[in-house]
All heavy atoms as a GROMACS GRO file, in nm:
protein
  590
    1GLY      N    1   4.404  -8.012   5.936
    1GLY     CA    2   4.388  -8.147   5.978
    1GLY      C    3   4.301  -8.226   5.882
    1GLY      O    4   4.248  -8.173   5.784
    2ARG      N    5   4.287  -8.353   5.906
    2ARG     CA    6   4.211  -8.439   5.818
    2ARG      C    7   4.063  -8.405   5.810
    2ARG      O    8   3.999  -8.426   5.709
    2ARG     CB    9   4.226  -8.585   5.861
    2ARG     CG   10   4.364  -8.637   5.838
    2ARG     CD   11   4.375  -8.780   5.880
    2ARG     NE   12   4.514  -8.823   5.870
    2ARG     CZ   13   4.554  -8.944   5.895
    2ARG    NH1   14   4.470  -9.036   5.932
    2ARG    NH2   15   4.681  -8.973   5.883
    3SER      N   16   4.010  -8.350   5.918
    3SER     CA   17   3.867  -8.319   5.918
    3SER      C   18   3.837  -8.177   5.871
    3SER      O   19   3.722  -8.139   5.858
    3SER     CB   20   3.809  -8.340   6.058
    3SER     OG   21   3.872  -8.252   6.149
    4GLU      N   22   3.941  -8.098   5.845
    4GLU     CA   23   3.923  -7.959   5.802
    4GLU      C   24   3.964  -7.945   5.655
    4GLU      O   25   4.062  -8.005   5.611
    4GLU     CB   26   4.011  -7.866   5.886
    4GLU     CG   27   3.971  -7.861   6.032
    4GLU     CD   28   3.840  -7.791   6.052
    4GLU    OE1   29   3.812  -7.692   5.982
    4GLU    OE2   30   3.763  -7.837   6.138
    5PRO      N   31   3.891  -7.864   5.578
    5PRO     CA   32   3.932  -7.840   5.439
    5PRO      C   33   4.059  -7.755   5.436
    5PRO      O   34   4.087  -7.680   5.529
    5PRO     CB   35   3.814  -7.764   5.380
    5PRO     CG   36   3.747  -7.701   5.496
    5PRO     CD   37   3.770  -7.793   5.614
    6MET      N   38   4.135  -7.767   5.328
    6MET     CA   39   4.250  -7.680   5.309
    6MET      C   40   4.200  -7.541   5.272
    6MET      O   41   4.102  -7.527   5.200
    6MET     CB   42   4.340  -7.733   5.196
    6MET     CG   43   4.419  -7.854   5.232
    6MET     SD   44   4.518  -7.921   5.094
    6MET     CE   45   4.601  -7.781   5.026
    7ARG      N   46   4.267  -7.439   5.324
    7ARG     CA   47   4.230  -7.301   5.293
    7ARG      C   48   4.347  -7.230   5.228
    7ARG      O   49   4.463  -7.257   5.260
    7ARG     CB   50   4.189  -7.228   5.420
    7ARG     CG   51   4.060  -7.279   5.479
    7ARG     CD   52   4.017  -7.194   5.596
    7ARG     NE   53   4.121  -7.173   5.695
    7ARG     CZ   54   4.133  -7.244   5.808
    7ARG    NH1   55   4.048  -7.338   5.836
    7ARG    NH2   56   4.229  -7.218   5.892
    8ASP      N   57   4.316  -7.139   5.139
    8ASP     CA   58   4.417  -7.055   5.077
    8ASP      C   59   4.394  -6.915   5.132
    8ASP      O   60   4.288  -6.856   5.114
    8ASP     CB   61   4.402  -7.058   4.925
    8ASP     CG   62   4.521  -6.998   4.854
    8ASP    OD1   63   4.607  -6.938   4.920
    8ASP    OD2   64   4.529  -7.012   4.731
    9ASP      N   65   4.493  -6.862   5.200
    9ASP     CA   66   4.481  -6.731   5.265
    9ASP      C   67   4.544  -6.622   5.180
    9ASP      O   68   4.616  -6.647   5.084
    9ASP     CB   69   4.550  -6.733   5.401
    9ASP     CG   70   4.485  -6.830   5.498
    9ASP    OD1   71   4.364  -6.850   5.490
    9ASP    OD2   72   4.557  -6.886   5.583
   10LEU      N   73   4.517  -6.500   5.217
   10LEU     CA   74   4.575  -6.380   5.157
   10LEU      C   75   4.539  -6.362   5.010
   10LEU      O   76   4.620  -6.318   4.929
   10LEU     CB   77   4.728  -6.380   5.175
   10LEU     CG   78   4.777  -6.394   5.320
   10LEU    CD1   79   4.928  -6.404   5.323
   10LEU    CD2   80   4.728  -6.280   5.406
   11VAL      N   81   4.415  -6.395   4.975
   11VAL     CA   82   4.365  -6.374   4.839
   11VAL      C   83   4.273  -6.252   4.842
   11VAL      O   84   4.170  -6.254   4.909
   11VAL     CB   85   4.288  -6.498   4.787
   11VAL    CG1   86   4.234  -6.472   4.648
   11VAL    CG2   87   4.378  -6.620   4.789
   12ALA      N   88   4.311  -6.147   4.771
   12ALA     CA   89   4.233  -6.024   4.770
   12ALA      C   90   4.094  -6.049   4.713
   12ALA      O   91   4.076  -6.132   4.623
   12ALA     CB   92   4.304  -5.917   4.687
   13THR      N   93   3.995  -5.977   4.764
   13THR     CA   94   3.856  -5.999   4.724
   13THR      C   95   3.833  -5.975   4.575
   13THR      O   96   3.747  -6.038   4.515
   13THR     CB   97   3.758  -5.909   4.803
   13THR    OG1   98   3.799  -5.773   4.789
   13THR    CG2   99   3.755  -5.946   4.949
   14GLU      N  100   3.913  -5.887   4.513
   14GLU     CA  101   3.893  -5.858   4.371
   14GLU      C  102   3.963  -5.958   4.279
   14GLU      O  103   3.949  -5.952   4.157
   14GLU     CB  104   3.939  -5.715   4.337
   14GLU     CG  105   4.086  -5.690   4.357
   14GLU     CD  106   4.124  -5.650   4.500
   14GLU    OE1  107   4.039  -5.645   4.589
   14GLU    OE2  108   4.243  -5.624   4.521
   15THR      N  109   4.036  -6.054   4.334
   15THR     CA  110   4.106  -6.153   4.253
   15THR      C  111   4.006  -6.253   4.196
   15THR      O  112   3.934  -6.318   4.270
   15THR     CB  113   4.210  -6.229   4.338
   15THR    OG1  114   4.300  -6.135   4.396
   15THR    CG2  115   4.287  -6.329   4.253
   16PRO      N  116   4.001  -6.267   4.062
   16PRO     CA  117   3.910  -6.365   4.003
   16PRO      C  118   3.964  -6.507   4.024
   16PRO      O  119   4.081  -6.533   3.996
   16PRO     CB  120   3.907  -6.329   3.855
   16PRO     CG  121   4.033  -6.255   3.830
   16PRO     CD  122   4.073  -6.191   3.960
   17ILE      N  123   3.879  -6.595   4.075
   17ILE     CA  124   3.919  -6.734   4.100
   17ILE      C  125   3.808  -6.824   4.048
   17ILE      O  126   3.692  -6.806   4.082
   17ILE     CB  127   3.940  -6.762   4.250
   17ILE    CG1  128   4.051  -6.674   4.305
   17ILE    CG2  129   3.972  -6.909   4.273
   17ILE    CD1  130   4.070  -6.689   4.454
   18GLY      N  131   3.846  -6.920   3.966
   18GLY     CA  132   3.749  -7.015   3.912
   18GLY      C  133   3.750  -7.146   3.988
   18GLY      O  134   3.852  -7.188   4.041
   19ARG      N  135   3.633  -7.209   3.993
   19ARG     CA  136   3.624  -7.341   4.055
   19ARG      C  137   3.710  -7.438   3.975
   19ARG      O  138   3.716  -7.430   3.854
   19ARG     CB  139   3.478  -7.386   4.053
   19ARG     CG  140   3.451  -7.507   4.140
   19ARG     CD  141   3.302  -7.531   4.151
   19ARG     NE  142   3.250  -7.638   4.226
   19ARG     CZ  143   3.301  -7.757   4.250
   19ARG    NH1  144   3.416  -7.788   4.203
   19ARG    NH2  145   3.239  -7.848   4.320
   20ARG      N  146   3.780  -7.526   4.042
   20ARG     CA  147   3.872  -7.626   3.984
   20ARG      C  148   4.002  -7.564   3.936
   20ARG      O  149   4.085  -7.630   3.875
   20ARG     CB  150   3.806  -7.704   3.870
   20ARG     CG  151   3.675  -7.772   3.905
   20ARG     CD  152   3.690  -7.906   3.973
   20ARG     NE  153   3.773  -7.998   3.896
   20ARG     CZ  154   3.862  -8.080   3.953
   20ARG    NH1  155   3.875  -8.086   4.082
   20ARG    NH2  156   3.935  -8.161   3.879
   21GLU      N  157   4.025  -7.435   3.962
   21GLU     CA  158   4.151  -7.371   3.924
   21GLU      C  159   4.266  -7.434   4.003
   21GLU      O  160   4.253  -7.463   4.123
   21GLU     CB  161   4.144  -7.221   3.952
   21GLU     CG  162   4.262  -7.143   3.900
   21GLU     CD  163   4.239  -6.993   3.908
   21GLU    OE1  164   4.123  -6.950   3.907
   21GLU    OE2  165   4.338  -6.921   3.914
   22LEU      N  166   4.379  -7.455   3.937
   22LEU     CA  167   4.494  -7.517   3.999
   22LEU      C  168   4.560  -7.422   4.098
   22LEU      O  169   4.578  -7.303   4.069
   22LEU     CB  170   4.595  -7.559   3.892
   22LEU     CG  171   4.717  -7.637   3.939
   22LEU    CD1  172   4.675  -7.772   3.998
   22LEU    CD2  173   4.815  -7.657   3.825
   23VAL      N  174   4.595  -7.473   4.216
   23VAL     CA  175   4.663  -7.395   4.319
   23VAL      C  176   4.806  -7.448   4.328
   23VAL      O  177   4.828  -7.568   4.341
   23VAL     CB  178   4.591  -7.411   4.455
   23VAL    CG1  179   4.667  -7.337   4.565
   23VAL    CG2  180   4.448  -7.361   4.446
   24VAL      N  181   4.903  -7.356   4.319
   24VAL     CA  182   5.044  -7.393   4.326
   24VAL      C  183   5.114  -7.309   4.433
   24VAL      O  184   5.063  -7.204   4.473
   24VAL     CB  185   5.116  -7.374   4.189
   24VAL    CG1  186   5.053  -7.462   4.082
   24VAL    CG2  187   5.114  -7.229   4.146
   25THR      N  188   5.231  -7.355   4.476
   25THR     CA  189   5.309  -7.278   4.572
   25THR      C  190   5.358  -7.149   4.506
   25THR      O  191   5.383  -7.144   4.387
   25THR     CB  192   5.429  -7.359   4.623
   25THR    OG1  193   5.506  -7.404   4.512
   25THR    CG2  194   5.384  -7.478   4.707
   26SER      N  195   5.372  -7.044   4.586
   26SER     CA  196   5.405  -6.911   4.533
   26SER      C  197   5.554  -6.890   4.514
   26SER      O  198   5.596  -6.821   4.421
   26SER     CB  199   5.350  -6.802   4.625
   26SER     OG  200   5.420  -6.804   4.748
   27GLY      N  201   5.635  -6.943   4.603
   27GLY     CA  202   5.778  -6.921   4.595
   27GLY      C  203   5.821  -6.780   4.632
   27GLY      O  204   5.932  -6.737   4.600
   28LEU      N  205   5.733  -6.707   4.701
   28LEU     CA  206   5.768  -6.572   4.743
   28LEU      C  207   5.888  -6.574   4.837
   28LEU      O  208   5.920  -6.677   4.897
   28LEU     CB  209   5.650  -6.504   4.812
   28LEU     CG  210   5.528  -6.477   4.725
   28LEU    CD1  211   5.413  -6.423   4.809
   28LEU    CD2  212   5.562  -6.379   4.614
   29GLN      N  213   5.952  -6.461   4.852
   29GLN     CA  214   6.066  -6.451   4.941
   29GLN      C  215   6.028  -6.500   5.081
   29GLN      O  216   5.919  -6.472   5.130
   29GLN     CB  217   6.113  -6.306   4.947
   29GLN     CG  218   6.243  -6.287   5.022
   29GLN     CD  219   6.291  -6.143   5.015
   29GLN    OE1  220   6.216  -6.054   4.978
   29GLN    NE2  221   6.414  -6.121   5.052
   30GLN      N  222   6.115  -6.574   5.143
   30GLN     CA  223   6.095  -6.635   5.275
   30GLN      C  224   5.995  -6.750   5.273
   30GLN      O  225   5.951  -6.798   5.376
   30GLN     CB  226   6.051  -6.531   5.380
   30GLN     CG  227   6.144  -6.413   5.393
   30GLN     CD  228   6.283  -6.452   5.439
   30GLN    OE1  229   6.300  -6.536   5.523
   30GLN    NE2  230   6.384  -6.388   5.381
   31SER      N  231   5.956  -6.795   5.153
   31SER     CA  232   5.863  -6.906   5.140
   31SER      C  233   5.932  -7.038   5.177
   31SER      O  234   6.050  -7.056   5.154
   31SER     CB  235   5.811  -6.913   4.997
   31SER     OG  236   5.724  -7.023   4.981
   32ALA      N  237   5.854  -7.130   5.231
   32ALA     CA  238   5.908  -7.262   5.267
   32ALA      C  239   5.927  -7.352   5.146
   32ALA      O  240   5.999  -7.450   5.152
   32ALA     CB  241   5.816  -7.328   5.368
   33PHE      N  242   5.862  -7.319   5.033
   33PHE     CA  243   5.865  -7.405   4.914
   33PHE      C  244   5.898  -7.323   4.790
   33PHE      O  245   5.860  -7.207   4.780
   33PHE     CB  246   5.729  -7.474   4.894
   33PHE     CG  247   5.684  -7.550   5.015
   33PHE    CD1  248   5.590  -7.497   5.101
   33PHE    CD2  249   5.737  -7.674   5.044
   33PHE    CE1  250   5.549  -7.566   5.213
   33PHE    CE2  251   5.698  -7.745   5.156
   33PHE     CZ  252   5.603  -7.691   5.241
   34PRO      N  253   5.962  -7.384   4.690
   34PRO     CA  254   5.985  -7.314   4.564
   34PRO      C  255   5.854  -7.292   4.489
   34PRO      O  256   5.753  -7.357   4.518
   34PRO     CB  257   6.079  -7.406   4.487
   34PRO     CG  258   6.061  -7.541   4.549
   34PRO     CD  259   6.020  -7.519   4.690
   35ALA      N  260   5.856  -7.205   4.392
   35ALA     CA  261   5.736  -7.171   4.315
   35ALA      C  262   5.693  -7.284   4.222
   35ALA      O  263   5.775  -7.360   4.172
   35ALA     CB  264   5.761  -7.046   4.232
   36GLY      N  265   5.561  -7.293   4.202
   36GLY     CA  266   5.506  -7.378   4.097
   36GLY      C  267   5.477  -7.523   4.133
   36GLY      O  268   5.443  -7.601   4.044
   37ILE      N  269   5.485  -7.561   4.259
   37ILE     CA  270   5.452  -7.698   4.297
   37ILE      C  271   5.300  -7.711   4.308
   37ILE      O  272   5.238  -7.640   4.388
   37ILE     CB  273   5.518  -7.738   4.431
   37ILE    CG1  274   5.670  -7.732   4.419
   37ILE    CG2  275   5.473  -7.878   4.474
   37ILE    CD1  276   5.742  -7.755   4.549
   38PRO      N  277   5.236  -7.798   4.230
   38PRO     CA  278   5.090  -7.814   4.238
   38PRO      C  279   5.048  -7.868   4.375
   38PRO      O  280   5.109  -7.962   4.425
   38PRO     CB  281   5.059  -7.915   4.128
   38PRO     CG  282   5.178  -7.915   4.038
   38PRO     CD  283   5.295  -7.881   4.125
   39VAL      N  284   4.946  -7.806   4.432
   39VAL     CA  285   4.899  -7.842   4.565
   39VAL      C  286   4.757  -7.897   4.562
   39VAL      O  287   4.726  -7.996   4.627
   39VAL     CB  288   4.906  -7.720   4.660
   39VAL    CG1  289   4.848  -7.753   4.796
   39VAL    CG2  290   5.047  -7.669   4.672
   40GLY      N  291   4.669  -7.833   4.487
   40GLY     CA  292   4.529  -7.873   4.484
   40GLY      C  293   4.451  -7.793   4.382
   40GLY      O  294   4.508  -7.722   4.300
   41ARG      N  295   4.318  -7.807   4.390
   41ARG     CA  296   4.228  -7.732   4.303
   41ARG      C  297   4.124  -7.661   4.390
   41ARG      O  298   4.080  -7.713   4.493
   41ARG     CB  299   4.158  -7.825   4.205
   41ARG     CG  300   4.255  -7.884   4.104
   41ARG     CD  301   4.183  -7.930   3.979
   41ARG     NE  302   4.278  -7.977   3.879
   41ARG     CZ  303   4.335  -7.900   3.787
   41ARG    NH1  304   4.305  -7.773   3.780
   41ARG    NH2  305   4.420  -7.951   3.700
   42VAL      N  306   4.085  -7.543   4.347
   42VAL     CA  307   3.986  -7.463   4.420
   42VAL      C  308   3.853  -7.537   4.421
   42VAL      O  309   3.803  -7.578   4.317
   42VAL     CB  310   3.969  -7.324   4.354
   42VAL    CG1  311   3.853  -7.248   4.418
   42VAL    CG2  312   4.098  -7.245   4.362
   43SER      N  313   3.798  -7.556   4.541
   43SER     CA  314   3.665  -7.617   4.551
   43SER      C  315   3.558  -7.510   4.572
   43SER      O  316   3.444  -7.527   4.532
   43SER     CB  317   3.660  -7.723   4.661
   43SER     OG  318   3.704  -7.670   4.784
   44SER      N  319   3.596  -7.398   4.635
   44SER     CA  320   3.504  -7.285   4.648
   44SER      C  321   3.584  -7.158   4.677
   44SER      O  322   3.692  -7.164   4.735
   44SER     CB  323   3.400  -7.309   4.758
   44SER     OG  324   3.462  -7.306   4.885
   45ALA      N  325   3.529  -7.045   4.635
   45ALA     CA  326   3.589  -6.915   4.662
   45ALA      C  327   3.476  -6.814   4.672
   45ALA      O  328   3.394  -6.804   4.582
   45ALA     CB  329   3.686  -6.876   4.551
   46ARG      N  330   3.473  -6.742   4.783
   46ARG     CA  331   3.366  -6.644   4.798
   46ARG      C  332   3.415  -6.525   4.877
   46ARG      O  333   3.501  -6.538   4.964
   46ARG     CB  334   3.243  -6.705   4.863
   46ARG     CG  335   3.263  -6.755   5.004
   46ARG     CD  336   3.137  -6.826   5.056
   46ARG     NE  337   3.158  -6.873   5.191
   46ARG     CZ  338   3.117  -6.809   5.299
   46ARG    NH1  339   3.053  -6.695   5.288
   46ARG    NH2  340   3.140  -6.859   5.419
   47SER      N  341   3.359  -6.411   4.844
   47SER     CA  342   3.388  -6.289   4.918
   47SER      C  343   3.283  -6.274   5.027
   47SER      O  344   3.167  -6.311   5.008
   47SER     CB  345   3.383  -6.168   4.824
   47SER     OG  346   3.482  -6.179   4.725
   48VAL      N  347   3.326  -6.219   5.139
   48VAL     CA  348   3.235  -6.195   5.252
   48VAL      C  349   3.234  -6.046   5.280
   48VAL      O  350   3.340  -5.983   5.287
   48VAL     CB  351   3.282  -6.274   5.377
   48VAL    CG1  352   3.193  -6.244   5.495
   48VAL    CG2  353   3.285  -6.423   5.348
   49ALA      N  354   3.114  -5.989   5.291
   49ALA     CA  355   3.100  -5.846   5.316
   49ALA      C  356   3.182  -5.806   5.439
   49ALA      O  357   3.178  -5.872   5.542
   49ALA     CB  358   2.954  -5.811   5.336
   50GLY      N  359   3.260  -5.699   5.424
   50GLY     CA  360   3.338  -5.647   5.536
   50GLY      C  361   3.476  -5.711   5.550
   50GLY      O  362   3.554  -5.668   5.633
   51GLU      N  363   3.506  -5.811   5.471
   51GLU     CA  364   3.638  -5.875   5.478
   51GLU      C  365   3.720  -5.835   5.356
   51GLU      O  366   3.667  -5.815   5.248
   51GLU     CB  367   3.624  -6.027   5.485
   51GLU     CG  368   3.563  -6.075   5.614
   51GLU     CD  369   3.564  -6.227   5.629
   51GLU    OE1  370   3.627  -6.296   5.546
   51GLU    OE2  371   3.502  -6.276   5.724
   52ASP      N  372   3.852  -5.825   5.374
   52ASP     CA  373   3.938  -5.785   5.263
   52ASP      C  374   4.007  -5.903   5.194
   52ASP      O  375   4.091  -5.884   5.108
   52ASP     CB  376   4.042  -5.682   5.309
   52ASP     CG  377   4.131  -5.733   5.420
   52ASP    OD1  378   4.105  -5.843   5.472
   52ASP    OD2  379   4.227  -5.663   5.456
   53GLU      N  380   3.970  -6.024   5.232
   53GLU     CA  381   4.023  -6.145   5.169
   53GLU      C  382   3.907  -6.238   5.132
   53GLU      O  383   3.805  -6.240   5.199
   53GLU     CB  384   4.116  -6.220   5.263
   53GLU     CG  385   4.241  -6.145   5.301
   53GLU     CD  386   4.325  -6.224   5.400
   53GLU    OE1  387   4.286  -6.336   5.438
   53GLU    OE2  388   4.431  -6.171   5.438
   54LYS      N  389   3.928  -6.315   5.024
   54LYS     CA  390   3.830  -6.416   4.987
   54LYS      C  391   3.847  -6.538   5.076
   54LYS      O  392   3.956  -6.566   5.125
   54LYS     CB  393   3.849  -6.461   4.842
   54LYS     CG  394   3.791  -6.368   4.741
   54LYS     CD  395   3.793  -6.429   4.603
   54LYS     CE  396   3.726  -6.334   4.506
   54LYS     NZ  397   3.719  -6.386   4.373
   55ARG      N  398   3.740  -6.610   5.095
   55ARG     CA  399   3.746  -6.740   5.164
   55ARG      C  400   3.757  -6.847   5.057
   55ARG      O  401   3.662  -6.871   4.983
   55ARG     CB  402   3.622  -6.761   5.249
   55ARG     CG  403   3.616  -6.665   5.366
   55ARG     CD  404   3.503  -6.699   5.459
   55ARG     NE  405   3.493  -6.599   5.564
   55ARG     CZ  406   3.403  -6.601   5.658
   55ARG    NH1  407   3.311  -6.698   5.662
   55ARG    NH2  408   3.400  -6.508   5.750
   56VAL      N  409   3.874  -6.907   5.047
   56VAL     CA  410   3.903  -7.004   4.941
   56VAL      C  411   3.932  -7.139   5.006
   56VAL      O  412   4.015  -7.150   5.095
   56VAL     CB  413   4.026  -6.960   4.857
   56VAL    CG1  414   4.053  -7.059   4.747
   56VAL    CG2  415   4.004  -6.820   4.801
   57THR      N  416   3.859  -7.243   4.961
   57THR     CA  417   3.889  -7.379   5.006
   57THR      C  418   3.947  -7.457   4.888
   57THR      O  419   3.910  -7.433   4.773
   57THR     CB  420   3.764  -7.450   5.062
   57THR    OG1  421   3.662  -7.450   4.963
   57THR    CG2  422   3.714  -7.384   5.189
   58VAL      N  423   4.037  -7.548   4.921
   58VAL     CA  424   4.114  -7.619   4.819
   58VAL      C  425   4.105  -7.769   4.844
   58VAL      O  426   4.120  -7.815   4.957
   58VAL     CB  427   4.262  -7.574   4.823
   58VAL    CG1  428   4.346  -7.650   4.723
   58VAL    CG2  429   4.274  -7.424   4.801
   59THR      N  430   4.081  -7.845   4.738
   59THR     CA  431   4.084  -7.991   4.744
   59THR      C  432   4.225  -8.035   4.705
   59THR      O  433   4.273  -8.001   4.598
   59THR     CB  434   3.982  -8.052   4.645
   59THR    OG1  435   3.852  -8.004   4.680
   59THR    CG2  436   3.985  -8.204   4.650
   60PRO      N  437   4.294  -8.110   4.794
   60PRO     CA  438   4.430  -8.153   4.763
   60PRO      C  439   4.434  -8.241   4.638
   60PRO      O  440   4.339  -8.311   4.607
   60PRO     CB  441   4.472  -8.236   4.885
   60PRO     CG  442   4.375  -8.201   4.992
   60PRO     CD  443   4.249  -8.157   4.925
   61LEU      N  444   4.547  -8.237   4.567
   61LEU     CA  445   4.564  -8.321   4.449
   61LEU      C  446   4.588  -8.466   4.486
   61LEU      O  447   4.570  -8.555   4.403
   61LEU     CB  448   4.681  -8.271   4.363
   61LEU     CG  449   4.658  -8.138   4.292
   61LEU    CD1  450   4.784  -8.096   4.218
   61LEU    CD2  451   4.541  -8.147   4.197
   62VAL      N  452   4.628  -8.491   4.609
   62VAL     CA  453   4.653  -8.629   4.654
   62VAL      C  454   4.558  -8.662   4.768
   62VAL      O  455   4.511  -8.574   4.839
   62VAL     CB  456   4.798  -8.649   4.702
   62VAL    CG1  457   4.896  -8.625   4.589
   62VAL    CG2  458   4.830  -8.561   4.820
   63ASP      N  459   4.529  -8.790   4.785
   63ASP     CA  460   4.450  -8.836   4.898
   63ASP      C  461   4.546  -8.856   5.014
   63ASP      O  462   4.620  -8.954   5.019
   63ASP     CB  463   4.379  -8.967   4.863
   63ASP     CG  464   4.286  -9.013   4.972
   63ASP    OD1  465   4.292  -8.960   5.086
   63ASP    OD2  466   4.205  -9.105   4.946
   64LEU      N  467   4.547  -8.760   5.107
   64LEU     CA  468   4.642  -8.763   5.217
   64LEU      C  469   4.625  -8.885   5.308
   64LEU      O  470   4.718  -8.925   5.376
   64LEU     CB  471   4.632  -8.634   5.298
   64LEU     CG  472   4.664  -8.506   5.220
   64LEU    CD1  473   4.640  -8.383   5.305
   64LEU    CD2  474   4.806  -8.508   5.168
   65ARG      N  475   4.507  -8.947   5.305
   65ARG     CA  476   4.485  -9.067   5.387
   65ARG      C  477   4.561  -9.187   5.331
   65ARG      O  478   4.587  -9.283   5.402
   65ARG     CB  479   4.337  -9.100   5.394
   65ARG     CG  480   4.254  -8.991   5.464
   65ARG     CD  481   4.109  -9.014   5.445
   65ARG     NE  482   4.082  -9.007   5.300
   65ARG     CZ  483   3.966  -9.030   5.244
   65ARG    NH1  484   3.863  -9.062   5.318
   65ARG    NH2  485   3.949  -9.021   5.114
   66LYS      N  486   4.594  -9.182   5.203
   66LYS     CA  487   4.663  -9.294   5.138
   66LYS      C  488   4.812  -9.266   5.116
   66LYS      O  489   4.880  -9.345   5.052
   66LYS     CB  490   4.598  -9.325   5.004
   66LYS     CG  491   4.455  -9.374   5.018
   66LYS     CD  492   4.395  -9.405   4.885
   66LYS     CE  493   4.252  -9.457   4.902
   66LYS     NZ  494   4.189  -9.483   4.774
   67LEU      N  495   4.860  -9.157   5.170
   67LEU     CA  496   4.999  -9.119   5.151
   67LEU      C  497   5.089  -9.208   5.236
   67LEU      O  498   5.076  -9.214   5.357
   67LEU     CB  499   5.017  -8.972   5.192
   67LEU     CG  500   5.147  -8.906   5.156
   67LEU    CD1  501   5.165  -8.903   5.004
   67LEU    CD2  502   5.150  -8.766   5.211
   68ALA      N  503   5.179  -9.281   5.171
   68ALA     CA  504   5.270  -9.370   5.242
   68ALA      C  505   5.413  -9.318   5.242
   68ALA      O  506   5.486  -9.336   5.337
   68ALA     CB  507   5.265  -9.510   5.180
   69PHE      N  508   5.454  -9.255   5.133
   69PHE     CA  509   5.589  -9.204   5.119
   69PHE      C  510   5.586  -9.061   5.069
   69PHE      O  511   5.497  -9.024   4.993
   69PHE     CB  512   5.670  -9.288   5.019
   69PHE     CG  513   5.686  -9.430   5.061
   69PHE    CD1  514   5.601  -9.528   5.012
   69PHE    CD2  515   5.785  -9.468   5.150
   69PHE    CE1  516   5.614  -9.660   5.048
   69PHE    CE2  517   5.800  -9.600   5.188
   69PHE     CZ  518   5.714  -9.696   5.138
   70VAL      N  519   5.683  -8.984   5.109
   70VAL     CA  520   5.698  -8.849   5.058
   70VAL      C  521   5.842  -8.830   5.011
   70VAL      O  522   5.933  -8.897   5.060
   70VAL     CB  523   5.665  -8.740   5.162
   70VAL    CG1  524   5.520  -8.747   5.202
   70VAL    CG2  525   5.755  -8.749   5.282
   71LYS      N  526   5.862  -8.743   4.917
   71LYS     CA  527   5.996  -8.710   4.871
   71LYS      C  528   6.031  -8.574   4.929
   71LYS      O  529   5.956  -8.478   4.914
   71LYS     CB  530   6.002  -8.706   4.719
   71LYS     CG  531   6.139  -8.682   4.665
   71LYS     CD  532   6.140  -8.695   4.513
   71LYS     CE  533   6.282  -8.691   4.461
   71LYS     NZ  534   6.286  -8.716   4.316
   72VAL      N  535   6.142  -8.567   4.997
   72VAL     CA  536   6.185  -8.443   5.061
   72VAL      C  537   6.281  -8.372   4.967
   72VAL      O  538   6.381  -8.427   4.923
   72VAL     CB  539   6.254  -8.470   5.197
   72VAL    CG1  540   6.305  -8.341   5.258
   72VAL    CG2  541   6.157  -8.540   5.290
   73LEU      N  542   6.250  -8.246   4.936
   73LEU     CA  543   6.334  -8.164   4.850
   73LEU      C  544   6.409  -8.065   4.939
   73LEU      O  545   6.347  -7.997   5.021
   73LEU     CB  546   6.251  -8.087   4.749
   73LEU     CG  547   6.161  -8.168   4.658
   73LEU    CD1  548   6.075  -8.075   4.572
   73LEU    CD2  549   6.244  -8.259   4.570
   74GLN      N  550   6.538  -8.058   4.924
   74GLN     CA  551   6.614  -7.956   4.995
   74GLN      C  552   6.631  -7.840   4.899
   74GLN      O  553   6.687  -7.854   4.790
   74GLN     CB  554   6.749  -8.010   5.039
   74GLN     CG  555   6.736  -8.116   5.146
   74GLN     CD  556   6.871  -8.159   5.200
   74GLN    OE1  557   6.975  -8.129   5.144
   74GLN    NE2  558   6.867  -8.232   5.309
   75TRP      N  559   6.582  -7.724   4.939
   75TRP     CA  560   6.580  -7.607   4.852
   75TRP      C  561   6.633  -7.488   4.927
   75TRP      O  562   6.596  -7.465   5.041
   75TRP     CB  563   6.437  -7.583   4.805
   75TRP     CG  564   6.417  -7.459   4.725
   75TRP    CD1  565   6.467  -7.434   4.601
   75TRP    CD2  566   6.341  -7.344   4.761
   75TRP    NE1  567   6.426  -7.310   4.558
   75TRP    CE2  568   6.349  -7.254   4.655
   75TRP    CE3  569   6.268  -7.310   4.873
   75TRP    CZ2  570   6.287  -7.130   4.655
   75TRP    CZ3  571   6.204  -7.187   4.875
   75TRP    CH2  572   6.215  -7.098   4.767
   76SER      N  573   6.719  -7.414   4.863
   76SER     CA  574   6.771  -7.290   4.919
   76SER      C  575   6.732  -7.177   4.827
   76SER      O  576   6.772  -7.178   4.709
   76SER     CB  577   6.923  -7.296   4.931
   76SER     OG  578   6.961  -7.398   5.020
   77PRO      N  579   6.654  -7.081   4.876
   77PRO     CA  580   6.616  -6.969   4.792
   77PRO      C  581   6.739  -6.893   4.745
   77PRO      O  582   6.839  -6.884   4.815
   77PRO     CB  583   6.532  -6.880   4.883
   77PRO     CG  584   6.501  -6.960   5.004
   77PRO     CD  585   6.602  -7.072   5.010
   78ALA      N  586   6.734  -6.842   4.624
   78ALA     CA  587   6.849  -6.770   4.567
   78ALA      C  588   6.870  -6.637   4.637
   78ALA      O  589   6.786  -6.577   4.690
   78ALA     CB  590   6.827  -6.748   4.418
   0.00000   0.00000   0.00000
C-alpha cells in the first residue's frame, strides 16, 4: 500500500545486495511478468539472525501517487 515500503521477498541471506541496486522482474516460470522490467532500487537490505531470507526494501522507480496512466502488456510465457 501507499503507506508501506515495497519489499523484495525470497532473497537468500548470503546473496550480496548493494544499496541503490536496480530491482527487475525475474520472469521465472509461472511469473506474472516477463523478465527484466525495472521496478525500483534497493533502499535497504539486512539479514536477521535466525531467518533464512534477507529483509529487502525497495524504492519504486516511479512516484505511484502521480501515476495517471499505465500501459498494459499482454504476455504469454513461452
